[in-house]
N, C-alpha and C positions, 0 to 999 in steps of 0.2 A: 777332015770330016766334023770330029767330034769340034774342032775348036771355033768351025761356023756355027753349029749347033748353038753352042755354047754364046757365042755371038748376037745370033736373034734372040738367044731367049732372053740375054741381060736386054738388049733393045725394047724388047714388048716391056719388059718391065719398068724401063724408063719410062715407057711411053704411059703406063698405067699410073705411074708416078705421078706425072705430070697430070696426068686427067682428075683422077684423086684430086690434086691441089690446089687446081685452077677449079674446080667444080666446087669442093670443100662447102663454100657458103652458101652454094644452091641446094647441097644436101642438107644443110640443116634449115633453108629456108622452106622445103619441102613439109618439112615437120607441120609447119604452120597451115596447110590446110586443113580444111573444116574435119572430112572424114578420116582424118589419119590423127588430126589433135584433140580432135574434143568428141567424147562416148556421146551413146546416144540421148541419154537421160542427163545430161548436162544441165548443170547449175552454174552461176556467175562465178568465173576464176576455174572452173574444171578443165582437166586434161588425160588425157589416157597415159597411164604410170608407164607404160614403154617408153614414152617418148624421153624422159630422161635416163632413160638407161640408153638407148638408141646415142644422143647426146655424149655421154660421155667415151661411151664406145666409140664413138666419132672422133672426139676431142684425141680420147687414146691414142687410137691412130695417128693420126695427122702429127701430134707431137714424137711418136718415133717415129714418124716417117721422115721429119725435118729433123730428128735428133737433136730434140729441145733440151737445155741444161738447163735444169730446175737450180733455184738458188736457194741456197742454205735457210735463209731466213723465211724466206715463204713457204718451205717443205717445216720450219721448228713452229711455224703459226699455223698452219694448217693441222698438223698432226694436235698442238695445244687445243684449238679449237675440237674436232673431231673429239678430242678426251673429256672436251666438258660436256658435249653434245650425250655422250657415252654413258659417262657419270649423272648427268642429269636424268637420265631414262632408268637408271637403275634406281637412283634415289626417290626419287617424285611420281614415279609411273606415269609418265604422260602417254599420250597417245605414240605407237610406235610406229604409226606411217606416217605422222608429222617428226617424227625425227628421222626418220630416212628422206624424208620432203628437203628438209635440212642440209643432210649431209649430200644429200644428188647435189641438190644448189652448190653447195661450196666448192664440191670437187668440179663444176662445171665452171665456175667460175674461177676457179685455180688452174684448170687446162685451159682453158681461153683465154687468162691471163701472161700464162708464160711462151707460149708459141708467138714466131711472128705468121701473122695470118697474110694471105693473099690480099688483094686488092678489093675493097667492097665494092668500088666505083659501078660496076656495072650491074652489080646482083642487087643494087639498090635502085636505080633505075628500073628494071626487071618486076620490082617490088613496090613501086609506086604504079606502073601499067597496071599489074595483077591486081592489086588494090582498086586501083579505076572499072577493070573488066567486073570484080565482085560487085560494085557499088551501084552499079549504070541498070540493069535491070532488075528492080524491085517496084512492088506495090503496094507502096507507106514501109515496105522494109518487115517490121514487127507489128507486136502490141506495143513495144516502144516507141514504135516511131522512129527508129534512130539504124543506121546503117552498121551493120558488125562485120560486113567483110568474109574474109574468110573463117573467121571465128562465129561459129551459132552463139553463143549466149553471151559477147562483153565487148560492145561497140568503145569501152576505155583502153579495152588491151587493142585492138584493132586501131584505135586512131595512133595509139604508143608504138604499136610497130610502124606504122607511115611514117608518126615523128622520127624514127631512129634513121629511116630511110632518108628521109628530106635531111635530117641532120646532115649526113654525108653528103648531098648535094647541094648544102648551102654555105658549107665552109670548103669543098674541094671538087668547082664545079670547071668541067674540064671542056663542056661544049656546049653548044648554043642550047641544044635539044634540055639540057638538064635544068635551065628556067624555065621552061615550059614544064616540066616534070615538076617543079618545084609547085606551081598553080597549079597543077593538078593536085597535088599531095596537099594545098590547103583546101580546096573542092570539098578531097574525100574526109576530110578531118570535119569540116564545115556539115559534111552529110552524117556523121557521128555522134553530132552534138556534144563534142566533150573539150568544155572550154579549156582546160589549164593545157592542154597538149597544142589547143588554137593559140593561145597565147606564147606558148614555148617556142614556138614556131615562127612566130612574129617577132621575138623578142632576137632572135637565132638571125634571123635577117638581117635587122636593123645594126645588132652589134656586125656582123661578119661585112656590111655595106660601110660601118665607121671604119672598122680595120683595113680596110680598100683604100677608103680616102686617107686615112691617116700614114698609110704606108708611101702614099705619093709624095717625089721632093719638091713639086711647084706647090702641090697642095700645102705640105708644110714650112716653104718659106712666105707662101701668102698669110698664113695662118700666124703664123710671128708677125706679119705686119700688122693686121688687122687686129689682135690682141693689143695694141701699141696707142690703138683710140679708144678712149674713154665711150666713145657712142656705142663701138661696137659692145663693148661688154656688157652696157647697160641694157643694151637691145638685147643680148644673150641670154641676160639674168631673165629679162620679163620674160622670152622665150621659153625659157628652163620653168620657170614659176607655170607658165600657162600649160605647159608639158607634162608636168609633173600631176597636176590639177587634174588634168584631163585624163591620167594613166589610174588616178584616186577613183573618178568617177565612175571609171570602166569595170577597174575592179567591185567598187562595191555595186555594184548594176551586177556584176556575175556572181557576188556571194548574195543580192537578196535575189538573184533569180529574173530580175527583169532585162538583164541583157543578156543574149543567146541563151535565154529559157527553154524550158521542155514542156509539152502539153501535160498538163496533169500533174507536173510537177515529180514525174519519175525518177530517180537519182539525184534527188536535190541532194545540197550542199545540208541542209538543215539535218538530213537524216544520215548523212558523215558524220556529221556533227555528235551526234546523238549516241552512236556508236562511241567515239573517242572518247567523249566524256562519260558514257560507261565504264570504258577502260578504264580511267584514270580512278573513277571512283571505286572502282574494285580494286586496286591496286592500295589506294589510300586506307580503305578497309581491312588491309593486311599487306604492313609496312616490310614485312619480312619478305615478301615477294618481290620488293625492288630490288634485294642481294641476291636470291636464290631463283628466281622464279616461282610459276608454278605448276612446271610441266608442259612439254612440246604437244602443242592443239588447245592449251587452256582458254588463246584469245580466241580463236574458234569457237568453242563450247559456251562463252558466257556471252556474244553477239549470238549463238543460238538460240541459245533461250529467250533473249530478248524479241529476236524478229518471228521466231515460230520456226524456221528452217537455215538451215546450213550457209551460213553468209560470214565471208571476211571480214575482218575492223574497218578494211579500206585504209589502212595506216601500218605499214610493213615496221616501221621502228616500234611503236605503240607495241604491235603484236609479237615483236622481238622481246618487246621487255616486261611484258608479262608472263611471255614462256620461259625467259631466262633469265630474266633480271638486268638489273645495270652490268655485269660479266657479258653477258650475249648481247648488249646494245653496242658497247665499246669496240666488240668483237666486230660487228657488221661494221662499223664505222670504220674503223681500220682497215678493213677489208681489201677494197682495195691499194691503199699501200702498199702493203704485203704481199698479196696474188700478184700482182700487174710491175711490169719492169717499167711503164708508162701509162700513165692517168692524164687526158686531158680533164680541161675543166669543163668543155661540152658533156666528158663521161660523169663529170659529180652532177652537174644538173641535171640531165637523164635518170639519173640513180636516185636523185631526193624525188624527181616529176614520180616515176617507177612506184618509191613506195607510198603513193595516197593512190596508186592505181594498182593495187597489189601484183609487184613484181614479184614477192617471192611465192607468187602463183603463175609466173610465166615463167618457166627455167630456160625457153629459146630467147624471149627477149634480154635476160639475162644473158647468155652467150655474147647474143646481136652485141648488147650496150658496151660489152668489155671488149670485142674485137673490134666495133667503130671507135673507143676511147683511144689506146694504142693508137691508129693510123690517122687519129688527128693530131696525136701528139708527136707523133714521127712528123707530120706535115709540117708543126707552129715550127718544133728545131731546123726544119729546112727551110723554110721560109726567113726566120729570124739568122741562122748562120750565112744565108743569102743577104741579106738586111745590112747583117755587119761587112763583109766585104765589101759590098759596093757602097758602103761610105767610105773606107779607109781608100779605096780606088777612087772617089770622087775627093778626098780630103787632098791626097798626093796629087790630083790634076790642076788644085787650085794653086800649088805652090807652083811660082814663074821657074822657065827656065833659068833667069839669071841668081833666084835664090838658090836652087838645085845646084849650081856650081858655086856659088859663094860656099854652099855648105859641105860638098867636096873637097874645098880646097882648104876649110876648116879641118877637116880632118887629112 
């Protein structure tokens, strides 16, 4: 009887464990809902402080459940960076809450980067559908005339979270539904008026098409023959010049606000540039800050004095440089290499794009980027190995039976 009780108890625990592992991405995604994520008196980039605590606890529990083995180099790097943050706080007396923010983000990136996480495909599908549901019912959205979705105050972070989901669907499409969801995701991003995420999604689609096109053996054979034609090469060069020129004018229009512009110039590129140049001038006027930084929260205080309200600098790399100097900036750049076993090029792009959209103020987004980057890298390795095996099989098939018998006779 006791043995039967223990077996049932073990089965119930296994079911609970399977439910937690499979539902883990959804537990993280729930934190994005506005009534959970955003405080009532929110300003740009604000989030409830318990969000980071919940994330760290969830990731810690997940790593314990799957029995993650942490690498020595990641633990050493984590310890060095944490020690640097503590020393900076003690020496420069920065804002304590900003130091805790940096520590929590570091722990989130570390824990998300170490574990082998579940497949995000279904989660990303749900994310795009929910973003659509939050975007459809609107009355000119808000004073910004931009969709903010499940985030009350930040259309940029909302569009960035949709881009994360789209990246998964673009590079890992498994069903016809995924292509429909990609189109829906583009529509949602357009409603947010965020130009950079729209361009990033467009570039991701083009790259994925090129990858699929070039992996096809028939296409490779056709391209080899075409490149032997001088007329084709000349046409390709002219087409490339026209395409690059078009990209240039698109970027120019976006930069000047004439393309995908916003009514009233709200959130213009000029405002961001003003913040960035102010940060650079601040560092140049105090060269010592390049070496040691000026303390956690200094970048926030600098822009607050300019804008008259608490506003981030809108460029994470510069924010870290102001707060922690060159050592902090190097630690931030090297972070993905040390804290994650695998990191895809899409992850690097998302990180850089996130740096101009206040990713350091978006802990859930950071966790999702790290999780997605690992999965895309794993898929890339699988595809590469499959391609190599396929090429070996095809090369062997090209050897005629007669040649094969001659080889065996020679042996």
